[in-house]
Structure formats: structure tokens, C-alpha cells
C-alpha positions as CSV (number, residue, x, y, z in Angstrom):
1,M,-0.4,-25.4,27.1
2,S,-3.4,-23.4,25.5
3,K,-3.9,-23.4,21.7
4,L,-3.1,-19.7,21.8
5,T,0.3,-19.9,23.8
6,N,1.7,-23.0,22.0
7,K,0.8,-20.6,18.5
8,L,2.8,-17.9,20.4
9,S,5.8,-20.4,21.0
10,K,6.0,-21.2,17.8
11,S,6.0,-17.9,16.2
12,L,8.6,-17.1,18.8
13,L,10.8,-20.1,18.0
14,F,10.5,-19.5,14.3
15,C,11.6,-15.7,14.7
16,S,14.9,-16.4,16.6
17,S,15.3,-19.1,13.8
18,I,15.2,-16.8,11.2
19,F,18.5,-14.9,12.2
20,L,20.8,-17.3,12.9
21,A,20.0,-19.6,9.3
22,S,22.4,-19.3,6.6
23,T,20.0,-19.8,4.2
24,F,16.8,-17.8,4.8
25,F,16.0,-15.5,1.7
26,N,15.3,-15.6,-1.5
27,V,16.4,-12.8,-4.0
28,K,15.5,-12.2,-7.7
29,T,17.9,-9.8,-9.6
30,F,19.2,-8.6,-12.9
31,A,21.6,-6.3,-10.8
32,D,24.9,-6.9,-9.6
33,N,25.0,-8.8,-5.9
34,T,27.6,-6.2,-5.0
35,D,24.7,-3.7,-5.4
36,I,22.7,-5.9,-3.6
37,Q,24.8,-6.6,-0.7
38,A,26.0,-3.3,-0.2
39,I,22.6,-1.8,0.4
40,E,21.4,-4.9,2.9
41,N,24.8,-4.6,4.6
42,N,24.9,-1.0,5.4
43,L,21.7,0.1,6.4
44,K,21.7,4.1,8.5
45,D,19.8,3.8,11.7
46,D,17.2,6.4,11.6
47,V,17.5,6.4,15.5
48,F,21.2,7.1,17.2
49,F,22.0,5.2,19.8
50,L,25.2,6.2,22.3
51,F,26.3,2.7,23.1
52,R,26.1,1.4,19.6
53,S,29.1,0.1,17.5
54,S,29.8,2.3,14.9
55,K,29.6,-0.8,12.2
56,P,26.9,-0.6,10.1
57,L,23.5,-2.1,10.8
58,S,22.7,-5.1,8.3
59,V,18.8,-5.8,7.2
60,T,19.1,-9.2,9.4
61,D,20.7,-7.1,12.3
62,K,17.4,-4.6,12.1
63,M,15.1,-6.8,11.6
64,Q,15.9,-9.0,15.0
65,E,16.6,-5.7,16.8
66,I,13.4,-4.8,16.1
67,H,11.5,-8.3,16.2
68,L,10.4,-8.2,12.5
69,P,9.6,-11.6,10.7
70,G,9.7,-10.7,7.3
71,A,10.7,-8.1,4.9
72,S,10.7,-7.8,1.1
73,V,11.9,-4.8,-1.1
74,A,11.7,-4.5,-4.9
75,V,13.9,-1.7,-6.4
76,I,13.4,0.5,-9.8
77,N,16.4,1.9,-11.4
78,D,16.6,3.5,-15.1
79,G,12.8,2.7,-15.5
80,K,14.0,-1.4,-14.9
81,L,12.9,-3.5,-11.9
82,V,16.6,-4.5,-11.4
83,W,16.2,-6.6,-7.8
84,A,13.9,-8.0,-5.9
85,K,14.4,-9.7,-2.8
86,G,12.8,-11.2,0.4
87,W,14.1,-11.7,4.2
88,G,12.5,-13.9,7.0
89,I,9.2,-15.9,7.3
90,A,6.3,-15.0,5.9
91,N,4.0,-17.8,8.5
92,A,5.4,-18.9,12.0
93,E,3.1,-22.3,11.6
94,T,3.9,-23.5,8.0
95,G,7.6,-22.2,7.9
96,L,7.1,-20.4,4.8
97,D,10.0,-18.2,3.7
98,V,9.5,-14.7,2.8
99,D,10.6,-14.0,-1.1
100,E,10.1,-11.9,-3.8
101,N,6.8,-13.5,-4.6
102,T,5.4,-13.4,-1.2
103,L,2.3,-11.6,-1.3
104,F,1.6,-8.6,1.4
105,Q,-1.1,-6.7,2.9
106,A,-0.9,-3.2,1.3
107,G,-2.8,-1.0,3.6
108,S,-3.0,2.3,2.3
109,I,-0.9,1.7,-0.6
110,S,-4.5,0.5,-2.1
111,K,-5.3,4.0,-2.5
112,P,-3.3,5.4,-5.2
113,V,-3.7,1.9,-7.3
114,G,-7.3,1.6,-6.7
115,A,-7.7,5.3,-7.6
116,L,-6.3,4.8,-11.5
117,A,-10.6,3.0,-11.2
118,A,-12.2,5.8,-10.6
119,L,-9.7,7.8,-13.2
120,K,-10.6,5.5,-15.8
121,L,-14.1,5.6,-15.2
122,V,-13.5,9.6,-15.6
123,E,-11.6,9.1,-19.1
124,E,-14.6,7.3,-20.4
125,G,-16.4,9.9,-19.7
126,R,-18.5,7.7,-17.3
127,I,-18.1,10.0,-14.4
128,D,-16.4,13.5,-13.6
129,L,-13.9,15.1,-11.1
130,D,-16.0,17.9,-10.3
131,T,-19.5,16.3,-10.2
132,D,-21.6,16.3,-7.3
133,V,-20.7,12.4,-6.2
134,N,-24.4,11.6,-5.0
135,Q,-25.4,11.7,-9.0
136,Y,-23.5,8.4,-9.1
137,L,-24.5,6.8,-6.3
138,K,-27.3,4.1,-5.8
139,G,-29.0,3.3,-2.3
140,W,-26.8,5.4,-0.1
141,K,-25.8,9.1,-0.7
142,V,-23.5,11.2,1.4
143,E,-25.1,13.4,3.8
144,G,-24.1,15.6,7.0
145,K,-24.7,18.8,8.4
146,K,-21.6,20.5,6.3
147,L,-23.3,19.9,3.6
148,K,-24.7,22.4,1.0
149,K,-26.0,22.0,-2.3
150,D,-24.3,24.8,-3.6
151,N,-21.3,23.3,-2.3
152,P,-21.3,19.2,-2.9
153,V,-18.6,16.7,-2.3
154,T,-17.2,15.7,-5.7
155,L,-14.7,12.6,-7.2
156,R,-11.5,15.0,-6.6
157,H,-12.5,15.5,-3.3
158,L,-12.5,12.1,-2.6
159,L,-9.3,11.2,-4.1
160,T,-7.5,14.4,-2.5
161,H,-9.0,13.5,1.0
162,T,-10.7,17.2,0.8
163,G,-13.9,16.3,0.7
164,G,-14.5,17.0,4.7
165,L,-15.5,13.0,5.1
166,T,-15.3,10.9,8.5
167,V,-13.2,7.4,9.4
168,H,-10.0,8.3,9.3
169,G,-9.2,4.5,8.5
170,F,-10.1,0.8,9.1
171,P,-9.2,-2.3,11.6
172,G,-10.6,-4.8,9.7
173,Y,-12.1,-7.8,10.5
174,A,-11.2,-11.2,12.4
175,G,-13.6,-14.0,11.0
176,Q,-16.6,-11.8,11.6
177,D,-18.9,-11.6,8.8
178,I,-17.4,-9.1,6.5
179,P,-20.1,-6.0,5.7
180,S,-20.6,-4.8,2.5
181,T,-19.9,-1.4,1.2
182,V,-23.0,0.1,2.1
183,E,-23.1,-1.4,5.2
184,V,-19.4,0.3,6.2
185,L,-20.8,3.7,5.1
186,K,-23.5,2.9,7.3
187,G,-21.7,2.5,10.0
188,A,-23.2,-0.7,10.3
189,G,-19.5,-2.5,10.6
190,N,-17.0,-1.5,13.4
191,T,-16.6,1.9,12.5
192,A,-18.6,4.9,12.6
193,R,-21.0,5.8,9.5
194,V,-18.9,7.8,6.7
195,E,-20.5,11.8,6.9
196,V,-19.6,15.2,6.1
197,K,-18.1,17.0,9.1
198,E,-16.4,19.9,7.2
199,S,-17.0,21.8,4.2
200,P,-15.9,20.2,1.3
201,G,-12.6,21.7,-0.3
202,S,-12.2,23.7,2.8
203,K,-9.4,21.4,4.5
204,W,-7.4,18.7,4.4
205,S,-8.5,15.3,6.3
206,Y,-7.4,11.9,5.8
207,S,-10.2,10.0,5.1
208,G,-10.5,6.4,4.1
209,G,-13.8,6.4,4.5
210,G,-13.9,9.2,1.4
211,Y,-11.9,6.6,-0.7
212,T,-15.1,3.9,0.8
213,V,-17.7,6.5,-1.3
214,M,-15.1,6.1,-4.3
215,Q,-15.3,2.3,-3.9
216,K,-19.3,2.2,-4.0
217,I,-19.1,4.9,-7.2
218,V,-17.4,2.6,-9.0
219,E,-19.8,-0.3,-7.9
220,D,-22.6,1.9,-8.9
221,I,-21.2,2.5,-12.0
222,T,-20.2,-0.5,-13.5
223,G,-22.7,-3.2,-11.7
224,L,-19.4,-5.3,-10.2
225,S,-18.2,-5.6,-7.2
226,F,-14.9,-3.0,-6.6
227,A,-12.2,-5.8,-6.6
228,E,-14.0,-7.6,-9.8
229,Y,-13.7,-4.3,-12.2
230,T,-9.9,-3.2,-10.7
231,D,-8.8,-6.9,-10.7
232,A,-9.6,-7.0,-14.4
233,N,-9.3,-3.5,-15.6
234,I,-6.6,-2.2,-13.7
235,L,-4.4,-4.8,-12.2
236,K,-4.2,-7.1,-15.2
237,P,-3.3,-4.8,-17.4
238,L,-0.9,-2.8,-15.4
239,G,1.1,-6.5,-15.2
240,M,0.2,-6.7,-11.7
241,T,-0.1,-10.6,-11.6
242,S,0.3,-11.4,-7.9
243,S,-2.4,-8.8,-6.5
244,T,-5.9,-8.8,-6.4
245,Y,-8.8,-6.5,-4.0
246,Q,-10.4,-10.2,-3.0
247,H,-10.2,-10.8,0.4
248,D,-11.1,-14.4,-0.4
249,L,-7.8,-14.9,-2.0
250,P,-7.5,-17.8,-5.0
251,E,-5.6,-20.5,-4.0
252,D,-2.9,-19.8,-6.5
253,L,-2.2,-16.4,-4.4
254,K,-3.3,-17.8,-1.0
255,V,-0.3,-20.1,-0.7
256,R,2.1,-17.3,-1.2
257,A,0.3,-14.6,1.1
258,S,2.2,-13.9,4.4
259,A,1.0,-13.5,7.8
260,A,0.8,-10.6,9.9
261,F,3.0,-10.1,12.9
262,D,2.7,-7.9,16.2
263,R,5.2,-5.5,17.5
264,N,6.7,-8.6,19.4
265,G,7.0,-10.5,16.4
266,N,4.1,-13.0,17.3
267,M,1.7,-14.0,14.2
268,F,-1.8,-13.1,15.1
269,Q,-3.8,-15.6,15.8
270,Q,-6.5,-15.1,13.0
271,V,-3.6,-15.1,10.6
272,Y,-4.6,-11.9,8.9
273,N,-7.6,-9.1,9.0
274,N,-9.9,-9.0,6.0
275,Y,-11.1,-5.4,4.7
276,P,-13.7,-5.2,2.4
277,E,-12.6,-0.9,1.9
278,K,-11.0,-2.3,-0.8
279,P,-9.5,0.9,-2.1
280,A,-8.7,2.1,1.6
281,A,-7.1,-0.6,2.3
282,G,-8.0,-4.0,0.6
283,L,-5.2,-4.7,-1.8
284,W,-2.8,-8.1,-1.8
285,T,0.4,-7.8,-3.3
286,T,4.0,-8.0,-3.8
287,P,6.6,-5.1,-3.7
288,S,7.8,-6.2,-7.5
289,D,4.0,-5.7,-8.8
290,I,3.8,-2.3,-6.9
291,A,6.7,-2.0,-8.9
292,Q,5.3,-2.5,-11.9
293,Y,2.5,0.1,-11.2
294,V,5.3,2.0,-10.7
295,I,7.3,1.3,-13.8
296,H,3.9,1.6,-16.1
297,L,3.0,5.3,-14.7
298,Q,6.4,6.4,-15.3
299,N,6.5,5.2,-18.8
300,I,3.1,6.9,-19.7
301,M,4.6,10.2,-18.1
302,N,7.8,9.6,-20.6
303,G,5.6,9.4,-23.6
304,D,4.2,5.7,-24.1
305,S,0.6,5.9,-25.0
306,S,-0.1,2.6,-24.4
307,G,-0.6,2.5,-21.0
308,I,-4.0,2.3,-19.1
309,L,-4.4,5.9,-18.9
310,K,-3.7,8.6,-20.9
311,K,-0.7,11.3,-20.0
312,E,-3.2,13.9,-19.5
313,T,-4.9,12.1,-17.1
314,L,-1.5,11.2,-14.8
315,S,-0.7,14.8,-15.3
316,A,-3.9,15.8,-13.5
317,M,-3.7,12.8,-11.0
318,F,0.2,14.3,-10.2
319,R,-1.1,17.5,-9.5
320,K,-0.7,18.7,-6.3
321,H,-3.9,19.8,-4.0
322,K,-4.3,20.8,-0.7
323,N,-1.3,19.2,1.8
324,D,0.4,18.1,-1.0
325,W,-1.7,15.2,-2.5
326,G,-2.9,14.2,-5.9
327,L,-5.7,11.8,-6.8
328,G,-4.2,9.1,-4.7
329,P,-0.8,9.3,-4.3
330,E,1.3,11.9,-1.6
331,M,3.1,14.3,-3.6
332,S,6.2,16.1,-3.1
333,D,9.6,17.4,-4.1
334,R,13.4,16.6,-4.1
335,N,15.8,18.7,-5.9
336,G,13.1,20.3,-8.1
337,K,12.0,16.8,-9.2
338,L,8.2,15.3,-8.6
339,V,8.0,12.5,-6.5
340,F,5.1,10.2,-5.6
341,G,4.6,7.8,-3.1
342,H,2.2,6.2,-0.3
343,G,2.5,4.6,3.3
344,G,0.3,1.7,4.0
345,K,-0.5,0.4,7.8
346,N,-2.8,-2.8,8.3
347,L,-3.0,-4.9,11.5
348,G,0.3,-6.6,11.1
349,F,2.0,-4.8,7.9
350,T,4.0,-1.9,7.2
351,N,4.8,-0.8,3.8
352,N,6.3,2.0,1.9
353,F,7.1,2.9,-1.5
354,R,8.6,6.4,-3.2
355,A,9.4,7.0,-6.6
356,F,9.8,9.9,-9.5
357,V,7.1,10.9,-11.5
358,N,9.6,11.5,-14.6
359,Q,12.6,9.5,-13.9
360,G,12.2,6.1,-13.6
361,D,13.8,5.6,-10.2
362,G,12.0,4.3,-7.1
363,F,11.6,1.3,-4.4
364,V,8.9,-0.5,-3.1
365,V,9.2,-1.8,0.8
366,M,6.7,-4.5,2.6
367,T,6.9,-6.2,5.8
368,N,4.5,-8.2,7.7
369,G,4.9,-6.7,11.1
370,D,3.4,-3.7,13.3
371,S,7.2,-2.8,14.1
372,G,8.3,-2.5,10.2
373,G,8.5,0.9,10.0
374,A,12.2,1.4,11.5
375,L,13.2,-1.0,8.6
376,I,11.8,0.7,6.1
377,N,13.1,4.1,6.8
378,A,16.5,2.9,7.2
379,L,16.2,0.9,3.9
380,M,15.3,3.1,1.8
381,L,17.7,5.4,3.0
382,S,20.2,2.8,2.3
383,I,18.9,2.1,-1.3
384,S,18.1,5.9,-2.0
385,D,21.8,6.7,-1.1
386,H,23.6,3.8,-2.7
387,Y,21.9,4.6,-6.3
388,K,22.2,8.6,-5.5
389,F,18.3,8.5,-6.3
390,G,18.2,11.8,-4.3
391,L,14.6,10.3,-3.2
392,L,14.6,11.5,0.8
393,E,15.9,14.1,2.8
């Protein structure tokens, strides 16, 4: 048996065993366990199956059905983290379980968290939302045939995906040399070069490349790597103690990091990919830490003046631009109430969060599989219905 075949066999063995074990989850809770049980045992399926029993699905039923090794959730109610829980396995080789302290790659949830770094520099007067970003960039400039001197790319464009920039997303690196920020922007990595393809401000076009330009601005202004600046000035003040933008994880976090799994529940040979495109895809975190981010912003919007940003800054961040996008998060309305959130997808990780801007309710779901979307949809709907949040249609 080859090494790879042996590894995949181990993965399948572990993935099968988690659904037979009676004690395969961990939970941190301040809520009544009956609430948790009511949610995890009464999932509302997002797909109708003609021959399925009308009996509600449990989280573990759904995980088994879609070959998902692990998942974790955090629930916010009345401005507090009321419970967090993990199910399944984090690593098919070591047998590490998923619990509320397991780290996942956030994928594009890195964007609304990372956007706070740029907004902090705006508050400090070091950069401006509506100034030509080329005034801040050193050693590399935004270019493109659609770029005109009288209509430059601005930070506001970058954060709202309206800069007309190329490169939707990034595949990551599996053990290869990791390119620098400039090398990514020049197209010297595994993606095309980042350039202006549409007139800035003319339309909405999702661009991880635009967020990598923002990364370069933060690095050029501060003289630090994006991870160094953001870990110290954003994550730590937010209380996100289990989060980092470093791709070489500190040992205390590395031992809690989940592996990545494919759509069939097999662990990837490289364990997980690395992402040098930090605010686009490079955050490692937990659902509880994303909940801390959410609660911190909600508190500021409700008058807390001790937060990392001013209410005026967050109000601007939550203002809808083209395609209902804020300065980082995706925006929507539910029953007249403003909601923010973002999905996240890296190789072997699928995640989502949703929360009210001016009301202390929300939830975060993170999974370690390419198949995680179906569980996320069902679990978010179950949570929203149980607590009568009204966060989902």
C-alpha cells in the first residue's frame, strides 16, 4: 500500500468512526443544554428528498450524509457568546477531535476582519479612503488599460470590490515556496497579475486581488508584515486570542489547527494549504473568536467608546455600496434590520457568519471540508429559527 493510499484509508476509517462514537464532541456553553440539543437534533434540510423520512436530521446525521469530518459553531444572543460547540475530527492521522478551541482557515472571512487594519490607519490619518492608492504603494503600483489619472483606484474601491481589479480568489500553496506580497501582485505566484480591468467605481466585481493591494498598503505604511501589524493591533485588542494571519502557526495554535478535507471526507496529503494573501484568505481562527469580533463591533455600534474603532468609522464600514457591500463585510436587511456577514472558502475549509449590526444576535459556523456548505446552511437556519433571530430568509 502506498503512503498516500494508507493516508486516505486512515482518513476514511476516522471519518467513519466519528459517527459511531458516543463522545466525539466538545462543548463550551453558558446556555441551557436543551437549547443546544433542540438545534443540533432538528436541522432543517436545505434540499428536499422524496424518499427521506420526515424525521429531522441531527448535525451528526448531516455530517455523515455529506462526508464532512468536522464542524464547529458559536452562537451570539443578547450581545453575549452563549454557546460554542465542535463535532467530529480535526485530523485523520492524529485523531485530534474538533472542539470549541479548534482553529480553522477562515477563507474569505479574512476580508471583513482584515479590513479593520486599513480602517484603523484611516482613523489615524495615515491613509484616506478616497485617495489614489498609488500614493501609498512602494515598489509596485496599480496599473491597467482601464486606469485613468482622473479616476484612480482608492481604498474604498478595494474594500467594496469596486476597483475593477483582477484575480477573484487564490488557491493557496501546498508546500511550495511562498511568494511575497509583491510577487503575488506581479503574478509571480500561482495566479495572474493583479491589474485594473474595469473602470474603477463603475461596477462591482469580487476581487481577492484588490484585498492583496490593501495588504501591500498596510505593509508599506506600517513597515510591518500584514500579519505582524494585524495580529498586534486588531486581533489582540479584539480578544481574538486563538487567531492569527501568520502561515507559520505558533506551536500553541498549531496543535489546535484542523487539517483540510476534500468533498469525500479524505484529508489532503499536505494537511492544508498556505495563503500569503493574508486579508484575502489567510486568517486562522475559531468560531468563538469570530464571535468576539462580531460582539466587539456590535458593542461599538451600541455606544461603547472603548472599542478599537470609532462608531463613525463602523457606520461608514456598514454603509452599503454597490451589490450591498460594505467596507469589508457583505450587507443585507432582515425585517428592516441591518445584517453583516461573509462566507469563506479555502481548500478543505467552508465557513460562514451572519449577525445584526445594531442587535446582539448572530452565529458563526466553520467546517473542515469542501462539502461543508450543506451543513452550514441547515445549522444556521436551525439556530435562527430556534432563537427567532430572523437572520435568514
